[in-house]
PDB file of N, CA, C and O in Angstrom:
ATOM      1  N   MET A   1     211.046  45.974  17.760  1.00  0.00           N
ATOM      2  CA  MET A   1     210.307  44.822  18.233  1.00  0.00           C
ATOM      3  C   MET A   1     210.239  43.743  17.150  1.00  0.00           C
ATOM      4  O   MET A   1     210.424  42.560  17.436  1.00  0.00           O
ATOM      5  N   MET A   2     209.980  44.143  15.939  1.00  0.00           N
ATOM      6  CA  MET A   2     209.887  43.208  14.826  1.00  0.00           C
ATOM      7  C   MET A   2     211.241  42.580  14.516  1.00  0.00           C
ATOM      8  O   MET A   2     211.319  41.393  14.199  1.00  0.00           O
ATOM      9  N   LYS A   3     212.322  43.383  14.608  1.00  0.00           N
ATOM     10  CA  LYS A   3     213.660  42.856  14.337  1.00  0.00           C
ATOM     11  C   LYS A   3     214.043  41.806  15.373  1.00  0.00           C
ATOM     12  O   LYS A   3     214.688  40.812  15.036  1.00  0.00           O
ATOM     13  N   GLY A   4     213.659  42.010  16.611  1.00  0.00           N
ATOM     14  CA  GLY A   4     213.955  41.051  17.674  1.00  0.00           C
ATOM     15  C   GLY A   4     213.277  39.713  17.438  1.00  0.00           C
ATOM     16  O   GLY A   4     213.881  38.659  17.633  1.00  0.00           O
ATOM     17  N   ARG A   5     212.016  39.759  17.016  1.00  0.00           N
ATOM     18  CA  ARG A   5     211.273  38.530  16.728  1.00  0.00           C
ATOM     19  C   ARG A   5     211.852  37.811  15.510  1.00  0.00           C
ATOM     20  O   ARG A   5     211.933  36.583  15.479  1.00  0.00           O
ATOM     21  N   LEU A   6     212.247  38.583  14.526  1.00  0.00           N
ATOM     22  CA  LEU A   6     212.827  38.008  13.314  1.00  0.00           C
ATOM     23  C   LEU A   6     214.148  37.299  13.645  1.00  0.00           C
ATOM     24  O   LEU A   6     214.394  36.181  13.192  1.00  0.00           O
ATOM     25  N   LYS A   7     214.975  37.955  14.425  1.00  0.00           N
ATOM     26  CA  LYS A   7     216.247  37.344  14.828  1.00  0.00           C
ATOM     27  C   LYS A   7     216.010  36.087  15.650  1.00  0.00           C
ATOM     28  O   LYS A   7     216.688  35.080  15.447  1.00  0.00           O
ATOM     29  N   THR A   8     215.070  36.129  16.562  1.00  0.00           N
ATOM     30  CA  THR A   8     214.745  34.960  17.393  1.00  0.00           C
ATOM     31  C   THR A   8     214.229  33.825  16.523  1.00  0.00           C
ATOM     32  O   THR A   8     214.603  32.668  16.713  1.00  0.00           O
ATOM     33  N   GLY A   9     213.371  34.158  15.573  1.00  0.00           N
ATOM     34  CA  GLY A   9     212.825  33.143  14.669  1.00  0.00           C
ATOM     35  C   GLY A   9     213.917  32.482  13.838  1.00  0.00           C
ATOM     36  O   GLY A   9     213.936  31.261  13.682  1.00  0.00           O
ATOM     37  N   ILE A  10     214.821  33.290  13.311  1.00  0.00           N
ATOM     38  CA  ILE A  10     215.930  32.759  12.519  1.00  0.00           C
ATOM     39  C   ILE A  10     216.837  31.887  13.380  1.00  0.00           C
ATOM     40  O   ILE A  10     217.295  30.834  12.937  1.00  0.00           O
ATOM     41  N   LEU A  11     217.097  32.325  14.611  1.00  0.00           N
ATOM     42  CA  LEU A  11     217.936  31.554  15.532  1.00  0.00           C
ATOM     43  C   LEU A  11     217.299  30.206  15.858  1.00  0.00           C
ATOM     44  O   LEU A  11     217.971  29.175  15.827  1.00  0.00           O
ATOM     45  N   VAL A  12     215.996  30.215  16.171  1.00  0.00           N
ATOM     46  CA  VAL A  12     215.281  28.969  16.482  1.00  0.00           C
ATOM     47  C   VAL A  12     215.287  28.038  15.274  1.00  0.00           C
ATOM     48  O   VAL A  12     215.512  26.836  15.416  1.00  0.00           O
ATOM     49  N   PHE A  13     215.044  28.580  14.104  1.00  0.00           N
ATOM     50  CA  PHE A  13     215.056  27.778  12.886  1.00  0.00           C
ATOM     51  C   PHE A  13     216.439  27.173  12.637  1.00  0.00           C
ATOM     52  O   PHE A  13     216.551  26.002  12.271  1.00  0.00           O
ATOM     53  N   GLY A  14     217.482  27.966  12.834  1.00  0.00           N
ATOM     54  CA  GLY A  14     218.856  27.485  12.637  1.00  0.00           C
ATOM     55  C   GLY A  14     219.217  26.368  13.605  1.00  0.00           C
ATOM     56  O   GLY A  14     219.829  25.376  13.211  1.00  0.00           O
ATOM     57  N   VAL A  15     218.839  26.524  14.874  1.00  0.00           N
ATOM     58  CA  VAL A  15     219.119  25.488  15.871  1.00  0.00           C
ATOM     59  C   VAL A  15     218.349  24.210  15.536  1.00  0.00           C
ATOM     60  O   VAL A  15     218.897  23.111  15.624  1.00  0.00           O
ATOM     61  N   ALA A  16     217.085  24.356  15.154  1.00  0.00           N
ATOM     62  CA  ALA A  16     216.280  23.188  14.787  1.00  0.00           C
ATOM     63  C   ALA A  16     216.881  22.477  13.584  1.00  0.00           C
ATOM     64  O   ALA A  16     216.939  21.247  13.552  1.00  0.00           O
ATOM     65  N   LEU A  17     217.321  23.232  12.608  1.00  0.00           N
ATOM     66  CA  LEU A  17     217.942  22.647  11.420  1.00  0.00           C
ATOM     67  C   LEU A  17     219.236  21.924  11.769  1.00  0.00           C
ATOM     68  O   LEU A  17     219.503  20.838  11.255  1.00  0.00           O
ATOM     69  N   LEU A  18     220.028  22.518  12.633  1.00  0.00           N
ATOM     70  CA  LEU A  18     221.277  21.905  13.069  1.00  0.00           C
ATOM     71  C   LEU A  18     221.020  20.597  13.812  1.00  0.00           C
ATOM     72  O   LEU A  18     221.720  19.610  13.587  1.00  0.00           O
ATOM     73  N   MET A  19     220.037  20.583  14.682  1.00  0.00           N
ATOM     74  CA  MET A  19     219.721  19.372  15.445  1.00  0.00           C
ATOM     75  C   MET A  19     219.195  18.269  14.532  1.00  0.00           C
ATOM     76  O   MET A  19     219.513  17.096  14.725  1.00  0.00           O
ATOM     77  N   THR A  20     218.407  18.637  13.557  1.00  0.00           N
ATOM     78  CA  THR A  20     217.877  17.648  12.619  1.00  0.00           C
ATOM     79  C   THR A  20     219.001  17.015  11.809  1.00  0.00           C
ATOM     80  O   THR A  20     219.020  15.797  11.632  1.00  0.00           O
ATOM     81  N   ASN A  21     219.931  17.815  11.319  1.00  0.00           N
ATOM     82  CA  ASN A  21     221.047  17.300  10.522  1.00  0.00           C
ATOM     83  C   ASN A  21     221.960  16.413  11.351  1.00  0.00           C
ATOM     84  O   ASN A  21     222.456  15.408  10.842  1.00  0.00           O
ATOM     85  N   SER A  22     222.193  16.746  12.592  1.00  0.00           N
ATOM     86  CA  SER A  22     223.098  15.939  13.400  1.00  0.00           C
ATOM     87  C   SER A  22     222.459  14.607  13.773  1.00  0.00           C
ATOM     88  O   SER A  22     223.174  13.625  13.968  1.00  0.00           O
ATOM     89  N   SER A  23     221.136  14.545  13.878  1.00  0.00           N
ATOM     90  CA  SER A  23     220.493  13.285  14.224  1.00  0.00           C
ATOM     91  C   SER A  23     220.476  12.315  13.048  1.00  0.00           C
ATOM     92  O   SER A  23     220.355  11.105  13.240  1.00  0.00           O
ATOM     93  N   PHE A  24     220.595  12.841  11.836  1.00  0.00           N
ATOM     94  CA  PHE A  24     220.644  11.991  10.652  1.00  0.00           C
ATOM     95  C   PHE A  24     222.049  11.959  10.059  1.00  0.00           C
ATOM     96  O   PHE A  24     222.212  11.741   8.859  1.00  0.00           O
ATOM     97  N   GLY A  25     223.045  12.170  10.880  1.00  0.00           N
ATOM     98  CA  GLY A  25     224.419  12.293  10.420  1.00  0.00           C
ATOM     99  C   GLY A  25     225.109  10.994  10.072  1.00  0.00           C
ATOM    100  O   GLY A  25     226.267  11.026   9.655  1.00  0.00           O
ATOM    101  N   GLN A  26     224.463   9.859  10.220  1.00  0.00           N
ATOM    102  CA  GLN A  26     225.081   8.590   9.870  1.00  0.00           C
ATOM    103  C   GLN A  26     225.277   8.508   8.372  1.00  0.00           C
ATOM    104  O   GLN A  26     224.406   8.890   7.590  1.00  0.00           O
ATOM    105  N   SER A  27     226.421   8.008   7.992  1.00  0.00           N
ATOM    106  CA  SER A  27     226.729   7.861   6.579  1.00  0.00           C
ATOM    107  C   SER A  27     225.949   6.698   5.981  1.00  0.00           C
ATOM    108  O   SER A  27     225.801   5.656   6.619  1.00  0.00           O
ATOM    109  N   ASP A  28     225.458   6.866   4.777  1.00  0.00           N
ATOM    110  CA  ASP A  28     224.770   5.790   4.078  1.00  0.00           C
ATOM    111  C   ASP A  28     225.753   4.780   3.498  1.00  0.00           C
ATOM    112  O   ASP A  28     225.351   3.704   3.054  1.00  0.00           O
ATOM    113  N   ASP A  29     227.054   5.127   3.500  1.00  0.00           N
ATOM    114  CA  ASP A  29     228.052   4.243   2.929  1.00  0.00           C
ATOM    115  C   ASP A  29     228.320   3.025   3.808  1.00  0.00           C
ATOM    116  O   ASP A  29     228.721   1.974   3.309  1.00  0.00           O
ATOM    117  N   LYS A  30     228.102   3.165   5.106  1.00  0.00           N
ATOM    118  CA  LYS A  30     228.380   2.054   6.018  1.00  0.00           C
ATOM    119  C   LYS A  30     227.266   1.026   5.940  1.00  0.00           C
ATOM    120  O   LYS A  30     226.085   1.367   5.871  1.00  0.00           O
ATOM    121  N   GLN A  31     227.661  -0.236   5.954  1.00  0.00           N
ATOM    122  CA  GLN A  31     226.668  -1.296   5.985  1.00  0.00           C
ATOM    123  C   GLN A  31     226.174  -1.447   7.408  1.00  0.00           C
ATOM    124  O   GLN A  31     226.938  -1.320   8.365  1.00  0.00           O
ATOM    125  N   GLU A  32     224.887  -1.718   7.534  1.00  0.00           N
ATOM    126  CA  GLU A  32     224.365  -1.972   8.864  1.00  0.00           C
ATOM    127  C   GLU A  32     224.883  -3.317   9.334  1.00  0.00           C
ATOM    128  O   GLU A  32     224.893  -4.294   8.585  1.00  0.00           O
ATOM    129  N   ARG A  33     225.309  -3.351  10.574  1.00  0.00           N
ATOM    130  CA  ARG A  33     225.841  -4.590  11.124  1.00  0.00           C
ATOM    131  C   ARG A  33     224.686  -5.504  11.481  1.00  0.00           C
ATOM    132  O   ARG A  33     223.894  -5.202  12.373  1.00  0.00           O
ATOM    133  N   LYS A  34     224.595  -6.618  10.782  1.00  0.00           N
ATOM    134  CA  LYS A  34     223.515  -7.575  10.981  1.00  0.00           C
ATOM    135  C   LYS A  34     223.916  -8.668  11.958  1.00  0.00           C
ATOM    136  O   LYS A  34     223.056  -9.293  12.579  1.00  0.00           O
ATOM    137  N   GLY A  35     225.168  -8.893  12.091  1.00  0.00           N
ATOM    138  CA  GLY A  35     225.668  -9.968  12.925  1.00  0.00           C
ATOM    139  C   GLY A  35     227.072 -10.314  12.488  1.00  0.00           C
ATOM    140  O   GLY A  35     227.684  -9.580  11.713  1.00  0.00           O
ATOM    141  N   PRO A  36     227.586 -11.423  12.977  1.00  0.00           N
ATOM    142  CA  PRO A  36     228.943 -11.798  12.594  1.00  0.00           C
ATOM    143  C   PRO A  36     229.022 -12.138  11.104  1.00  0.00           C
ATOM    144  O   PRO A  36     228.033 -12.562  10.506  1.00  0.00           O
ATOM    145  N   PRO A  37     230.194 -11.951  10.514  1.00  0.00           N
ATOM    146  CA  PRO A  37     230.336 -12.252   9.081  1.00  0.00           C
ATOM    147  C   PRO A  37     230.247 -13.751   8.828  1.00  0.00           C
ATOM    148  O   PRO A  37     230.547 -14.562   9.704  1.00  0.00           O
ATOM    149  N   THR A  38     229.837 -14.099   7.633  1.00  0.00           N
ATOM    150  CA  THR A  38     229.801 -15.502   7.238  1.00  0.00           C
ATOM    151  C   THR A  38     231.206 -15.929   6.819  1.00  0.00           C
ATOM    152  O   THR A  38     232.073 -15.083   6.595  1.00  0.00           O
ATOM    153  N   PHE A  39     231.431 -17.224   6.714  1.00  0.00           N
ATOM    154  CA  PHE A  39     232.729 -17.719   6.281  1.00  0.00           C
ATOM    155  C   PHE A  39     233.030 -17.233   4.863  1.00  0.00           C
ATOM    156  O   PHE A  39     234.164 -16.880   4.542  1.00  0.00           O
ATOM    157  N   LYS A  40     231.998 -17.223   4.026  1.00  0.00           N
ATOM    158  CA  LYS A  40     232.175 -16.761   2.648  1.00  0.00           C
ATOM    159  C   LYS A  40     232.648 -15.306   2.620  1.00  0.00           C
ATOM    160  O   LYS A  40     233.532 -14.959   1.837  1.00  0.00           O
ATOM    161  N   GLU A  41     232.069 -14.460   3.464  1.00  0.00           N
ATOM    162  CA  GLU A  41     232.487 -13.062   3.531  1.00  0.00           C
ATOM    163  C   GLU A  41     233.932 -12.940   4.006  1.00  0.00           C
ATOM    164  O   GLU A  41     234.691 -12.120   3.489  1.00  0.00           O
ATOM    165  N   LEU A  42     234.311 -13.755   4.989  1.00  0.00           N
ATOM    166  CA  LEU A  42     235.691 -13.731   5.476  1.00  0.00           C
ATOM    167  C   LEU A  42     236.662 -14.170   4.385  1.00  0.00           C
ATOM    168  O   LEU A  42     237.720 -13.566   4.209  1.00  0.00           O
ATOM    169  N   ILE A  43     236.303 -15.213   3.659  1.00  0.00           N
ATOM    170  CA  ILE A  43     237.156 -15.701   2.564  1.00  0.00           C
ATOM    171  C   ILE A  43     237.339 -14.603   1.514  1.00  0.00           C
ATOM    172  O   ILE A  43     238.453 -14.360   1.050  1.00  0.00           O
ATOM    173  N   GLU A  44     236.242 -13.946   1.145  1.00  0.00           N
ATOM    174  CA  GLU A  44     236.314 -12.893   0.127  1.00  0.00           C
ATOM    175  C   GLU A  44     237.233 -11.754   0.566  1.00  0.00           C
ATOM    176  O   GLU A  44     237.946 -11.178  -0.255  1.00  0.00           O
ATOM    177  N   LYS A  45     237.215 -11.430   1.862  1.00  0.00           N
ATOM    178  CA  LYS A  45     237.996 -10.297   2.355  1.00  0.00           C
ATOM    179  C   LYS A  45     239.427 -10.661   2.729  1.00  0.00           C
ATOM    180  O   LYS A  45     240.328  -9.836   2.572  1.00  0.00           O
ATOM    181  N   MET A  46     239.660 -11.885   3.224  1.00  0.00           N
ATOM    182  CA  MET A  46     240.960 -12.180   3.835  1.00  0.00           C
ATOM    183  C   MET A  46     241.783 -13.276   3.185  1.00  0.00           C
ATOM    184  O   MET A  46     242.985 -13.353   3.438  1.00  0.00           O
ATOM    185  N   ASP A  47     241.199 -14.119   2.368  1.00  0.00           N
ATOM    186  CA  ASP A  47     241.939 -15.260   1.814  1.00  0.00           C
ATOM    187  C   ASP A  47     242.891 -14.783   0.714  1.00  0.00           C
ATOM    188  O   ASP A  47     242.561 -14.825  -0.471  1.00  0.00           O
ATOM    189  N   ALA A  48     244.062 -14.333   1.125  1.00  0.00           N
ATOM    190  CA  ALA A  48     245.028 -13.733   0.196  1.00  0.00           C
ATOM    191  C   ALA A  48     245.499 -14.708  -0.880  1.00  0.00           C
ATOM    192  O   ALA A  48     245.633 -14.321  -2.042  1.00  0.00           O
ATOM    193  N   ASN A  49     245.754 -15.969  -0.513  1.00  0.00           N
ATOM    194  CA  ASN A  49     246.255 -16.925  -1.499  1.00  0.00           C
ATOM    195  C   ASN A  49     245.145 -17.737  -2.165  1.00  0.00           C
ATOM    196  O   ASN A  49     245.425 -18.646  -2.946  1.00  0.00           O
ATOM    197  N   GLU A  50     243.894 -17.415  -1.861  1.00  0.00           N
ATOM    198  CA  GLU A  50     242.716 -18.011  -2.495  1.00  0.00           C
ATOM    199  C   GLU A  50     242.709 -19.537  -2.462  1.00  0.00           C
ATOM    200  O   GLU A  50     242.404 -20.190  -3.460  1.00  0.00           O
ATOM    201  N   ASP A  51     243.052 -20.101  -1.290  1.00  0.00           N
ATOM    202  CA  ASP A  51     243.022 -21.560  -1.157  1.00  0.00           C
ATOM    203  C   ASP A  51     241.759 -22.054  -0.452  1.00  0.00           C
ATOM    204  O   ASP A  51     241.613 -23.253  -0.214  1.00  0.00           O
ATOM    205  N   GLY A  52     240.853 -21.145  -0.118  1.00  0.00           N
ATOM    206  CA  GLY A  52     239.600 -21.538   0.522  1.00  0.00           C
ATOM    207  C   GLY A  52     239.716 -21.767   2.014  1.00  0.00           C
ATOM    208  O   GLY A  52     238.762 -22.204   2.657  1.00  0.00           O
ATOM    209  N   LYS A  53     240.887 -21.472   2.570  1.00  0.00           N
ATOM    210  CA  LYS A  53     241.123 -21.617   4.006  1.00  0.00           C
ATOM    211  C   LYS A  53     241.745 -20.320   4.504  1.00  0.00           C
ATOM    212  O   LYS A  53     242.293 -19.537   3.728  1.00  0.00           O
ATOM    213  N   LEU A  54     241.647 -20.108   5.809  1.00  0.00           N
ATOM    214  CA  LEU A  54     242.231 -18.908   6.401  1.00  0.00           C
ATOM    215  C   LEU A  54     243.369 -19.291   7.332  1.00  0.00           C
ATOM    216  O   LEU A  54     243.172 -20.046   8.284  1.00  0.00           O
ATOM    217  N   SER A  55     244.561 -18.772   7.057  1.00  0.00           N
ATOM    218  CA  SER A  55     245.698 -19.001   7.949  1.00  0.00           C
ATOM    219  C   SER A  55     245.758 -17.867   8.954  1.00  0.00           C
ATOM    220  O   SER A  55     245.106 -16.838   8.776  1.00  0.00           O
ATOM    221  N   LYS A  56     246.536 -18.050  10.005  1.00  0.00           N
ATOM    222  CA  LYS A  56     246.656 -17.022  11.039  1.00  0.00           C
ATOM    223  C   LYS A  56     247.240 -15.735  10.464  1.00  0.00           C
ATOM    224  O   LYS A  56     246.912 -14.646  10.934  1.00  0.00           O
ATOM    225  N   GLU A  57     248.083 -15.843   9.475  1.00  0.00           N
ATOM    226  CA  GLU A  57     248.691 -14.667   8.857  1.00  0.00           C
ATOM    227  C   GLU A  57     247.662 -13.871   8.035  1.00  0.00           C
ATOM    228  O   GLU A  57     247.796 -12.655   7.892  1.00  0.00           O
ATOM    229  N   GLU A  58     246.646 -14.544   7.500  1.00  0.00           N
ATOM    230  CA  GLU A  58     245.649 -13.875   6.669  1.00  0.00           C
ATOM    231  C   GLU A  58     244.562 -13.189   7.502  1.00  0.00           C
ATOM    232  O   GLU A  58     243.961 -12.211   7.057  1.00  0.00           O
ATOM    233  N   ILE A  59     244.317 -13.694   8.686  1.00  0.00           N
ATOM    234  CA  ILE A  59     243.189 -13.220   9.494  1.00  0.00           C
ATOM    235  C   ILE A  59     243.517 -11.911  10.198  1.00  0.00           C
ATOM    236  O   ILE A  59     244.640 -11.682  10.647  1.00  0.00           O
ATOM    237  N   LYS A  60     242.496 -11.061  10.278  1.00  0.00           N
ATOM    238  CA  LYS A  60     242.602  -9.789  10.987  1.00  0.00           C
ATOM    239  C   LYS A  60     241.431  -9.709  11.966  1.00  0.00           C
ATOM    240  O   LYS A  60     240.429 -10.407  11.811  1.00  0.00           O
ATOM    241  N   GLY A  61     241.572  -8.862  12.958  1.00  0.00           N
ATOM    242  CA  GLY A  61     240.468  -8.596  13.869  1.00  0.00           C
ATOM    243  C   GLY A  61     240.345  -9.597  14.998  1.00  0.00           C
ATOM    244  O   GLY A  61     241.295 -10.321  15.296  1.00  0.00           O
ATOM    245  N   PRO A  62     239.176  -9.645  15.632  1.00  0.00           N
ATOM    246  CA  PRO A  62     238.965 -10.477  16.811  1.00  0.00           C
ATOM    247  C   PRO A  62     239.167 -11.974  16.567  1.00  0.00           C
ATOM    248  O   PRO A  62     239.562 -12.698  17.481  1.00  0.00           O
ATOM    249  N   LEU A  63     238.905 -12.436  15.368  1.00  0.00           N
ATOM    250  CA  LEU A  63     239.076 -13.858  15.066  1.00  0.00           C
ATOM    251  C   LEU A  63     240.522 -14.289  15.233  1.00  0.00           C
ATOM    252  O   LEU A  63     240.795 -15.436  15.585  1.00  0.00           O
ATOM    253  N   LYS A  64     241.446 -13.377  14.985  1.00  0.00           N
ATOM    254  CA  LYS A  64     242.870 -13.699  15.127  1.00  0.00           C
ATOM    255  C   LYS A  64     243.199 -14.065  16.574  1.00  0.00           C
ATOM    256  O   LYS A  64     244.023 -14.946  16.819  1.00  0.00           O
ATOM    257  N   ASN A  65     242.556 -13.389  17.537  1.00  0.00           N
ATOM    258  CA  ASN A  65     242.802 -13.682  18.956  1.00  0.00           C
ATOM    259  C   ASN A  65     242.331 -15.080  19.345  1.00  0.00           C
ATOM    260  O   ASN A  65     242.915 -15.705  20.230  1.00  0.00           O
ATOM    261  N   ASP A  66     241.278 -15.576  18.691  1.00  0.00           N
ATOM    262  CA  ASP A  66     240.720 -16.890  19.011  1.00  0.00           C
ATOM    263  C   ASP A  66     241.071 -17.942  17.970  1.00  0.00           C
ATOM    264  O   ASP A  66     240.410 -18.977  17.883  1.00  0.00           O
ATOM    265  N   PHE A  67     242.092 -17.687  17.191  1.00  0.00           N
ATOM    266  CA  PHE A  67     242.449 -18.593  16.100  1.00  0.00           C
ATOM    267  C   PHE A  67     242.646 -20.023  16.595  1.00  0.00           C
ATOM    268  O   PHE A  67     242.130 -20.960  15.985  1.00  0.00           O
ATOM    269  N   ASP A  68     243.385 -20.205  17.693  1.00  0.00           N
ATOM    270  CA  ASP A  68     243.679 -21.547  18.194  1.00  0.00           C
ATOM    271  C   ASP A  68     242.431 -22.277  18.672  1.00  0.00           C
ATOM    272  O   ASP A  68     242.375 -23.506  18.613  1.00  0.00           O
ATOM    273  N   LYS A  69     241.437 -21.545  19.142  1.00  0.00           N
ATOM    274  CA  LYS A  69     240.178 -22.173  19.574  1.00  0.00           C
ATOM    275  C   LYS A  69     239.371 -22.653  18.369  1.00  0.00           C
ATOM    276  O   LYS A  69     238.718 -23.695  18.432  1.00  0.00           O
ATOM    277  N   VAL A  70     239.415 -21.897  17.278  1.00  0.00           N
ATOM    278  CA  VAL A  70     238.632 -22.221  16.089  1.00  0.00           C
ATOM    279  C   VAL A  70     239.314 -23.312  15.259  1.00  0.00           C
ATOM    280  O   VAL A  70     238.633 -24.158  14.678  1.00  0.00           O
ATOM    281  N   ASP A  71     240.640 -23.304  15.196  1.00  0.00           N
ATOM    282  CA  ASP A  71     241.406 -24.294  14.424  1.00  0.00           C
ATOM    283  C   ASP A  71     241.415 -25.620  15.189  1.00  0.00           C
ATOM    284  O   ASP A  71     242.399 -25.961  15.844  1.00  0.00           O
ATOM    285  N   ALA A  72     240.318 -26.357  15.098  1.00  0.00           N
ATOM    286  CA  ALA A  72     240.115 -27.562  15.895  1.00  0.00           C
ATOM    287  C   ALA A  72     241.145 -28.654  15.604  1.00  0.00           C
ATOM    288  O   ALA A  72     241.593 -29.327  16.533  1.00  0.00           O
ATOM    289  N   ASP A  73     241.529 -28.847  14.352  1.00  0.00           N
ATOM    290  CA  ASP A  73     242.475 -29.920  14.029  1.00  0.00           C
ATOM    291  C   ASP A  73     243.933 -29.464  14.096  1.00  0.00           C
ATOM    292  O   ASP A  73     244.848 -30.232  13.796  1.00  0.00           O
ATOM    293  N   GLU A  74     244.137 -28.212  14.490  1.00  0.00           N
ATOM    294  CA  GLU A  74     245.469 -27.650  14.711  1.00  0.00           C
ATOM    295  C   GLU A  74     246.407 -27.782  13.514  1.00  0.00           C
ATOM    296  O   GLU A  74     247.601 -28.038  13.669  1.00  0.00           O
ATOM    297  N   ASP A  75     245.843 -27.603  12.313  1.00  0.00           N
ATOM    298  CA  ASP A  75     246.669 -27.684  11.107  1.00  0.00           C
ATOM    299  C   ASP A  75     247.162 -26.317  10.645  1.00  0.00           C
ATOM    300  O   ASP A  75     247.869 -26.223   9.642  1.00  0.00           O
ATOM    301  N   GLY A  76     246.795 -25.254  11.369  1.00  0.00           N
ATOM    302  CA  GLY A  76     247.234 -23.917  11.013  1.00  0.00           C
ATOM    303  C   GLY A  76     246.294 -23.177  10.082  1.00  0.00           C
ATOM    304  O   GLY A  76     246.614 -22.086   9.609  1.00  0.00           O
ATOM    305  N   PHE A  77     245.130 -23.768   9.813  1.00  0.00           N
ATOM    306  CA  PHE A  77     244.143 -23.154   8.927  1.00  0.00           C
ATOM    307  C   PHE A  77     242.752 -23.290   9.531  1.00  0.00           C
ATOM    308  O   PHE A  77     242.466 -24.238  10.262  1.00  0.00           O
ATOM    309  N   ILE A  78     241.895 -22.325   9.214  1.00  0.00           N
ATOM    310  CA  ILE A  78     240.484 -22.426   9.590  1.00  0.00           C
ATOM    311  C   ILE A  78     239.708 -22.725   8.316  1.00  0.00           C
ATOM    312  O   ILE A  78     239.735 -21.958   7.353  1.00  0.00           O
ATOM    313  N   THR A  79     239.027 -23.843   8.334  1.00  0.00           N
ATOM    314  CA  THR A  79     238.184 -24.235   7.205  1.00  0.00           C
ATOM    315  C   THR A  79     236.745 -23.816   7.500  1.00  0.00           C
ATOM    316  O   THR A  79     236.421 -23.385   8.606  1.00  0.00           O
ATOM    317  N   GLU A  80     235.902 -23.950   6.500  1.00  0.00           N
ATOM    318  CA  GLU A  80     234.498 -23.578   6.682  1.00  0.00           C
ATOM    319  C   GLU A  80     233.845 -24.442   7.762  1.00  0.00           C
ATOM    320  O   GLU A  80     233.063 -23.942   8.570  1.00  0.00           O
ATOM    321  N   GLU A  81     234.161 -25.717   7.776  1.00  0.00           N
ATOM    322  CA  GLU A  81     233.588 -26.629   8.773  1.00  0.00           C
ATOM    323  C   GLU A  81     234.011 -26.241  10.186  1.00  0.00           C
ATOM    324  O   GLU A  81     233.192 -26.241  11.105  1.00  0.00           O
ATOM    325  N   GLU A  82     235.283 -25.912  10.357  1.00  0.00           N
ATOM    326  CA  GLU A  82     235.768 -25.482  11.678  1.00  0.00           C
ATOM    327  C   GLU A  82     235.119 -24.170  12.096  1.00  0.00           C
ATOM    328  O   GLU A  82     234.796 -23.974  13.267  1.00  0.00           O
ATOM    329  N   PHE A  83     234.932 -23.281  11.141  1.00  0.00           N
ATOM    330  CA  PHE A  83     234.320 -21.990  11.433  1.00  0.00           C
ATOM    331  C   PHE A  83     232.877 -22.163  11.911  1.00  0.00           C
ATOM    332  O   PHE A  83     232.435 -21.490  12.843  1.00  0.00           O
ATOM    333  N   LYS A  84     232.152 -23.076  11.257  1.00  0.00           N
ATOM    334  CA  LYS A  84     230.759 -23.320  11.641  1.00  0.00           C
ATOM    335  C   LYS A  84     230.653 -23.912  13.044  1.00  0.00           C
ATOM    336  O   LYS A  84     229.701 -23.619  13.767  1.00  0.00           O
ATOM    337  N   LYS A  85     231.620 -24.740  13.436  1.00  0.00           N
ATOM    338  CA  LYS A  85     231.597 -25.398  14.744  1.00  0.00           C
ATOM    339  C   LYS A  85     232.273 -24.574  15.840  1.00  0.00           C
ATOM    340  O   LYS A  85     232.287 -24.982  17.001  1.00  0.00           O
ATOM    341  N   ALA A  86     232.822 -23.440  15.483  1.00  0.00           N
ATOM    342  CA  ALA A  86     233.583 -22.625  16.440  1.00  0.00           C
ATOM    343  C   ALA A  86     232.688 -22.087  17.551  1.00  0.00           C
ATOM    344  O   ALA A  86     231.511 -21.809  17.322  1.00  0.00           O
ATOM    345  N   PRO A  87     233.247 -21.939  18.766  1.00  0.00           N
ATOM    346  CA  PRO A  87     232.473 -21.339  19.842  1.00  0.00           C
ATOM    347  C   PRO A  87     232.148 -19.879  19.502  1.00  0.00           C
ATOM    348  O   PRO A  87     232.981 -19.158  18.952  1.00  0.00           O
ATOM    349  N   LYS A  88     230.957 -19.470  19.830  1.00  0.00           N
ATOM    350  CA  LYS A  88     230.534 -18.104  19.536  1.00  0.00           C
ATOM    351  C   LYS A  88     231.178 -17.146  20.539  1.00  0.00           C
ATOM    352  O   LYS A  88     231.263 -17.451  21.728  1.00  0.00           O
ATOM    353  N   PRO A  89     231.633 -15.977  20.050  1.00  0.00           N
ATOM    354  CA  PRO A  89     232.262 -15.019  20.972  1.00  0.00           C
ATOM    355  C   PRO A  89     231.243 -14.439  21.937  1.00  0.00           C
ATOM    356  O   PRO A  89     230.073 -14.262  21.597  1.00  0.00           O
ATOM    357  N   LYS A  90     231.707 -14.145  23.145  1.00  0.00           N
ATOM    358  CA  LYS A  90     230.823 -13.548  24.147  1.00  0.00           C
ATOM    359  C   LYS A  90     230.768 -12.052  23.911  1.00  0.00           C
ATOM    360  O   LYS A  90     231.783 -11.414  23.631  1.00  0.00           O
ATOM    361  N   ARG A  91     229.576 -11.503  24.025  1.00  0.00           N
ATOM    362  CA  ARG A  91     229.389 -10.072  23.859  1.00  0.00           C
ATOM    363  C   ARG A  91     229.813  -9.352  25.126  1.00  0.00           C
ATOM    364  O   ARG A  91     229.541  -9.832  26.226  1.00  0.00           O
ATOM    365  N   PRO A  92     230.462  -8.231  24.998  1.00  0.00           N
ATOM    366  CA  PRO A  92     230.800  -7.469  26.201  1.00  0.00           C
ATOM    367  C   PRO A  92     229.525  -6.908  26.837  1.00  0.00           C
ATOM    368  O   PRO A  92     228.568  -6.581  26.135  1.00  0.00           O
ATOM    369  N   ALA A  93     229.519  -6.799  28.149  1.00  0.00           N
ATOM    370  CA  ALA A  93     228.357  -6.275  28.859  1.00  0.00           C
ATOM    371  C   ALA A  93     228.171  -4.801  28.539  1.00  0.00           C
ATOM    372  O   ALA A  93     229.132  -4.033  28.520  1.00  0.00           O
ATOM    373  N   ARG A  94     226.945  -4.421  28.293  1.00  0.00           N
ATOM    374  CA  ARG A  94     226.645  -3.008  28.018  1.00  0.00           C
ATOM    375  C   ARG A  94     226.603  -2.242  29.320  1.00  0.00           C
ATOM    376  O   ARG A  94     226.161  -2.747  30.352  1.00  0.00           O
ATOM    377  N   GLN A  95     227.067  -1.028  29.247  1.00  0.00           N
ATOM    378  CA  GLN A  95     227.078  -0.206  30.451  1.00  0.00           C
ATOM    379  C   GLN A  95     226.013   0.847  30.408  1.00  0.00           C
ATOM    380  O   GLN A  95     225.881   1.631  31.347  1.00  0.00           O
TER     381      GLN A  95
END
């Protein structure tokens, strides 16, 4: 009788411990997403030739798909001013 209770107790404790660890399983290394990146952040990550502008070849991700919409003067580069005036992307509907 005592062995059965001990095994049950250990099993319950193990399951509780497993559930607790999985609920806190997010890595601390990832930055919390606060919103869209700033132009300065994009420049730091993508401006390969360090000219202060972003060309279509330098850009990665969703911005590349909307490059022509953001490049208002159609010179082949996105400047900080164009980025600030760019239309905001629409969020996908949550299901």
